[in-house]
C-alpha positions as CSV (number, residue, x, y, z in Angstrom):
1,M,54.5,31.5,-2.8
2,K,51.6,32.7,-0.7
3,R,50.5,35.0,-3.6
4,L,50.6,32.1,-6.0
5,A,48.6,29.9,-3.6
6,L,46.0,32.7,-3.2
7,A,45.8,33.2,-7.0
8,A,45.3,29.5,-7.5
9,F,42.6,29.5,-4.9
10,L,40.8,32.4,-6.4
11,L,41.0,30.9,-9.9
12,G,39.6,27.6,-8.6
13,T,36.8,29.4,-6.9
14,I,35.9,31.4,-10.0
15,A,36.0,28.2,-12.1
16,A,33.8,26.3,-9.7
17,Y,31.3,29.2,-9.7
18,A,31.3,29.4,-13.5
19,A,30.6,25.7,-13.7
20,Q,27.4,26.0,-11.7
21,S,24.0,26.2,-13.4
22,F,20.8,27.9,-12.2
23,P,17.1,27.5,-12.9
24,E,15.7,29.7,-15.7
25,P,12.1,30.7,-16.5
26,A,10.3,28.0,-18.4
27,G,8.7,30.4,-21.0
28,A,5.8,28.8,-22.9
29,D,6.5,25.4,-21.3
30,T,4.5,23.5,-23.9
31,A,6.8,20.5,-24.7
32,G,5.0,17.2,-24.3
33,F,1.6,18.8,-23.9
34,V,-1.3,17.9,-26.1
35,A,-4.7,19.6,-26.5
36,I,-7.7,17.6,-25.2
37,F,-10.4,20.0,-26.3
38,D,-10.7,21.1,-29.9
39,G,-12.5,24.4,-29.1
40,K,-15.2,23.6,-31.7
41,T,-17.1,20.6,-30.5
42,L,-17.7,18.4,-27.5
43,A,-15.8,15.5,-29.2
44,G,-14.1,13.4,-26.6
45,W,-16.3,14.9,-23.8
46,D,-19.5,13.9,-22.2
47,A,-21.8,16.6,-20.6
48,D,-25.4,17.5,-20.1
49,P,-26.3,19.9,-22.9
50,K,-28.6,21.7,-20.6
51,Y,-25.6,23.1,-18.8
52,W,-22.6,22.8,-21.2
53,H,-21.9,24.0,-24.7
54,V,-19.0,25.2,-26.9
55,E,-18.7,28.8,-27.8
56,A,-15.9,30.8,-29.5
57,G,-13.2,28.2,-28.6
58,M,-14.4,27.8,-25.1
59,L,-16.1,25.0,-23.1
60,V,-18.9,26.9,-21.3
61,G,-21.0,25.9,-18.4
62,V,-24.1,27.9,-17.6
63,V,-26.7,27.7,-14.8
64,T,-29.7,30.0,-15.3
65,P,-32.6,30.8,-12.9
66,E,-34.6,28.2,-14.9
67,T,-32.0,25.4,-14.7
68,L,-30.9,25.5,-11.1
69,L,-29.0,22.4,-10.2
70,K,-30.0,19.8,-7.5
71,A,-26.5,18.2,-7.8
72,N,-23.2,19.2,-9.3
73,S,-22.8,18.4,-13.0
74,F,-19.6,17.7,-14.8
75,A,-18.3,17.8,-18.4
76,I,-16.1,14.7,-18.4
77,W,-13.2,14.0,-20.7
78,R,-13.4,10.5,-22.2
79,G,-9.9,10.4,-23.7
80,G,-8.3,8.4,-20.8
81,A,-7.8,8.1,-17.1
82,P,-4.3,9.5,-16.5
83,A,-2.2,8.6,-13.4
84,D,0.8,10.9,-13.4
85,F,0.4,14.0,-15.5
86,E,0.4,17.8,-15.8
87,L,-2.7,19.6,-16.9
88,K,-2.9,23.3,-17.9
89,V,-6.2,25.0,-18.5
90,E,-7.4,28.6,-18.5
91,Y,-10.7,29.6,-16.9
92,R,-13.0,32.6,-16.4
93,V,-15.7,32.5,-13.8
94,S,-18.6,34.8,-13.0
95,A,-18.7,36.6,-9.6
96,A,-21.2,34.1,-8.1
97,G,-19.7,31.1,-9.9
98,N,-18.5,27.9,-8.3
99,S,-16.6,25.3,-10.3
100,G,-13.5,23.1,-10.3
101,V,-11.2,20.8,-12.2
102,N,-11.5,17.2,-11.1
103,Y,-8.8,14.6,-11.7
104,R,-8.1,11.0,-10.7
105,S,-11.8,10.7,-10.4
106,V,-14.4,8.0,-10.9
107,E,-17.9,8.5,-12.3
108,I,-20.7,7.7,-9.8
109,P,-24.0,6.2,-11.1
110,T,-26.4,8.8,-9.8
111,P,-26.9,11.6,-10.5
112,A,-25.8,11.7,-14.1
113,F,-22.5,13.4,-15.0
114,A,-21.2,13.2,-11.4
115,L,-17.6,12.6,-10.3
116,K,-15.9,11.5,-7.1
117,G,-12.3,12.5,-6.7
118,Y,-9.7,15.2,-6.3
119,Q,-10.6,18.7,-7.3
120,C,-8.8,22.0,-7.9
121,D,-11.4,24.4,-6.6
122,I,-12.5,27.5,-8.4
123,D,-15.0,30.2,-7.3
124,G,-15.7,33.7,-8.4
125,A,-15.2,35.2,-4.9
126,N,-11.7,33.5,-4.7
127,R,-12.4,32.1,-1.2
128,Y,-11.5,28.6,-2.3
129,T,-9.7,28.9,-5.6
130,G,-6.6,26.6,-5.7
131,Q,-7.4,24.5,-2.7
132,N,-7.7,20.7,-3.0
133,Y,-11.2,19.4,-2.3
134,E,-12.2,15.8,-2.7
135,E,-15.7,15.7,-4.3
136,H,-17.9,13.0,-2.7
137,G,-15.0,12.0,-0.6
138,R,-12.9,13.3,2.3
139,T,-13.9,16.9,1.4
140,F,-11.2,19.5,2.3
141,L,-7.7,18.0,1.8
142,A,-5.7,21.3,1.7
143,L,-6.9,24.9,1.9
144,R,-5.2,27.5,-0.2
145,G,-1.7,28.1,1.3
146,Q,-1.4,24.7,3.0
147,I,0.9,21.8,2.5
148,V,-1.0,18.8,4.0
149,R,-0.2,15.2,4.7
150,A,-3.3,12.9,4.5
151,T,-3.0,9.7,6.4
152,G,-5.2,6.8,7.4
153,D,-8.7,7.2,8.9
154,S,-9.1,10.4,6.7
155,K,-6.8,12.4,9.0
156,R,-5.1,15.4,7.5
157,A,-2.1,17.3,9.1
158,I,-0.8,20.7,8.0
159,I,2.9,20.2,7.7
160,G,3.9,23.5,5.9
161,S,2.8,26.6,4.0
162,V,3.2,28.0,0.5
163,G,1.9,31.4,1.6
164,E,-0.9,33.1,3.4
165,K,-4.4,32.4,2.0
166,D,-5.4,36.1,1.3
167,A,-1.9,37.0,-0.1
168,L,-2.1,34.1,-2.6
169,A,-5.6,35.3,-3.6
170,T,-4.0,38.5,-4.9
171,F,-2.4,36.5,-7.8
172,I,-5.9,35.5,-9.0
173,R,-7.7,37.8,-11.4
174,A,-11.4,38.2,-10.5
175,G,-13.7,38.2,-13.5
176,D,-10.7,37.6,-15.9
177,W,-8.8,34.8,-17.4
178,N,-6.5,32.7,-15.1
179,Q,-4.5,29.6,-15.7
180,I,-4.6,26.4,-13.5
181,H,-1.6,24.2,-13.7
182,L,-1.8,20.8,-12.0
183,I,1.3,18.7,-11.3
184,I,0.2,15.2,-10.2
185,R,3.0,12.7,-9.6
186,G,2.7,9.7,-7.3
187,N,1.0,10.7,-4.1
188,V,2.0,14.4,-4.4
189,L,-0.7,16.7,-5.8
190,T,0.3,20.3,-6.5
191,H,-2.1,23.0,-7.6
192,L,-0.8,26.3,-9.2
193,V,-2.8,29.3,-10.4
194,N,-1.1,31.8,-12.6
195,G,2.3,30.3,-11.8
196,H,1.9,30.4,-8.0
197,V,1.6,27.3,-5.9
198,M,-1.7,27.4,-4.1
199,S,-1.8,24.0,-2.3
200,V,0.1,20.8,-2.0
201,V,-1.3,17.4,-0.7
202,V,0.9,14.4,0.1
203,D,-1.7,11.7,0.1
204,E,-0.5,8.7,2.3
205,D,-4.0,7.4,2.8
206,A,-3.7,4.1,0.9
207,A,-7.3,3.2,1.5
208,Q,-8.8,6.4,0.1
209,R,-6.3,7.9,-2.4
210,M,-6.8,7.4,-6.1
211,A,-3.8,6.5,-8.4
212,A,-5.5,7.3,-11.7
213,G,-8.9,8.5,-13.0
214,L,-11.1,10.8,-15.1
215,I,-10.7,14.5,-15.7
216,G,-13.7,16.7,-15.6
217,V,-14.9,20.3,-15.0
218,Q,-17.9,21.3,-12.9
219,V,-21.0,23.5,-12.6
220,H,-22.0,23.7,-9.0
221,V,-25.3,23.8,-7.1
222,G,-26.2,27.3,-6.1
223,P,-27.2,30.6,-7.8
224,P,-27.0,31.2,-11.5
225,M,-23.4,31.1,-12.8
226,K,-21.1,30.9,-15.8
227,I,-17.8,29.2,-16.1
228,E,-15.6,29.3,-19.3
229,Y,-12.6,27.0,-20.0
230,R,-10.2,27.1,-22.9
231,N,-6.8,25.8,-23.9
232,F,-6.8,22.4,-22.1
233,L,-3.3,21.0,-22.4
234,L,-2.4,17.6,-20.9
235,K,1.1,16.0,-20.6
236,V,1.1,12.4,-19.4
237,L,4.1,11.6,-17.3
238,P,6.0,8.3,-16.8
239,P,5.3,6.6,-13.5
240,V,7.4,7.6,-10.6
241,A,10.0,4.9,-10.1
242,P,12.4,4.4,-7.1
243,A,15.7,6.2,-7.8
244,A,18.6,3.9,-8.5
245,A,21.4,4.2,-5.9
246,R,24.2,6.4,-7.2
247,K,27.5,4.7,-7.3
248,P,30.4,6.5,-5.7
């Protein structure tokens, strides 16, 4: 009898294990994404032609010794102002370059082509790449490696970590192509580079946070630089709704 009970227990355990499912690699993960840059023209984008042009399928920003900036300048996508979304884009930046991908942003009147809002930072030295910086706003929301809760009065508290800053930098390829993946849902803002989470912000500052806005990419004040972007893919997500109570 004991042997039968043990056999039944083992069979039940095996069946329960077999019924479980586990996460699997997403692979290309392109379902629901649409291209927002045609790789041939600036159609759908606004930018200062002194700094931005299209070349070989890329959106290219260049600052030369003759065109040094007095204020950051953006190429701004005019196709919408998404709220909840995922955005994937590949970039390559020069060693002295400084750029970033803005989202949930608003255009400010002066200077021209300027945005205020959240930014996934990019720089050639990889000191800041992947962090969350609010352009013309609260500045540093989360450094690389940090999970931060932003609350009222522009206070920000580190509540966790996704890794050590310098260790995460080893996943970023200097002088080569990298992929940014933004997952923006409700008040949780997640930045990934090459499949690795770099920073997370939980923005509970109701007076300061933005629920929707423009997308744009930046050339930055400073030395001559070059930034190249390609393969912009956007997936608009449905609004986050309260979960219905599960019935027993």
